[in-house]
C-alpha positions as CSV (number, residue, x, y, z in Angstrom):
1,X,18.4,-122.9,-54.3
2,X,20.6,-120.0,-52.7
3,X,19.5,-119.6,-48.8
4,X,20.7,-116.3,-47.0
5,X,22.1,-116.4,-43.5
6,X,19.8,-114.6,-40.7
7,X,22.5,-111.4,-41.2
8,X,22.0,-111.2,-44.6
9,X,18.1,-111.1,-44.8
10,X,18.3,-108.2,-41.7
11,X,20.7,-106.3,-43.2
12,X,17.9,-106.7,-47.0
13,X,15.4,-104.8,-44.5
14,X,17.4,-102.3,-43.0
15,X,19.0,-101.4,-46.5
16,X,15.7,-101.1,-47.6
17,X,13.9,-99.7,-45.3
18,X,16.5,-96.6,-44.6
19,X,16.0,-96.3,-48.3
20,X,12.4,-96.3,-48.7
21,X,13.0,-93.6,-45.7
22,X,15.2,-91.2,-47.8
23,X,13.2,-91.2,-50.7
24,X,10.2,-90.3,-49.2
25,X,11.9,-87.6,-47.4
26,X,12.8,-85.9,-50.5
27,X,9.8,-86.5,-52.0
28,X,8.2,-84.9,-49.5
29,X,10.3,-81.7,-49.7
30,X,9.5,-81.9,-53.6
31,X,5.7,-82.0,-52.4
32,X,6.4,-79.0,-50.0
33,X,4.8,-81.8,-46.5
34,X,6.9,-82.5,-44.1
35,X,10.1,-84.2,-44.1
36,X,10.7,-85.6,-41.3
37,X,7.3,-87.5,-40.6
38,X,7.3,-88.9,-44.2
39,X,10.9,-89.9,-43.4
40,X,9.7,-91.5,-40.7
41,X,6.7,-93.3,-41.7
42,X,9.0,-94.3,-45.3
43,X,11.8,-95.4,-42.6
44,X,8.7,-97.9,-40.8
45,X,6.9,-98.8,-43.1
46,X,9.5,-99.3,-45.8
47,X,7.7,-98.9,-49.2
48,X,4.1,-100.1,-47.7
49,X,3.9,-96.1,-47.4
50,X,3.9,-95.1,-50.3
51,X,0.6,-95.3,-52.0
52,X,-0.3,-93.5,-47.9
53,X,2.1,-90.5,-49.5
54,X,0.4,-90.1,-52.9
55,X,-2.6,-90.1,-51.4
56,X,-2.1,-87.6,-48.8
57,X,-0.3,-85.5,-51.4
58,X,-3.3,-85.4,-53.2
59,X,-5.3,-84.1,-50.2
60,X,-2.8,-81.1,-50.2
61,X,-2.6,-80.1,-53.7
62,X,-6.8,-80.2,-53.3
63,X,-7.2,-78.7,-49.8
64,X,-4.5,-75.5,-51.4
65,X,-6.1,-74.9,-54.3
66,X,-9.4,-76.2,-53.6
67,X,-12.3,-78.3,-54.8
68,X,-13.8,-76.5,-57.6
69,X,-10.3,-76.0,-59.3
70,X,-9.0,-77.8,-62.4
71,X,-4.4,-77.7,-62.5
72,X,-2.3,-78.3,-65.1
73,X,0.5,-81.2,-64.8
74,X,3.5,-81.5,-66.4
């Protein structure tokens, strides 16, 4: 079994959080949501924030088009 030092563990966690922040910011930009907000959520929560992002995106779309409208996703 390979044991990592504390420095390596901190580096891995920091890189996961930074990557998650960048990805969430990019997804927010493509969805038309607040980029700074979702980048910070990605930096703080990491991959745990992704389901929250999807739910917020779905509610924003429903609010924009109305509750009785249907959409076609490609």
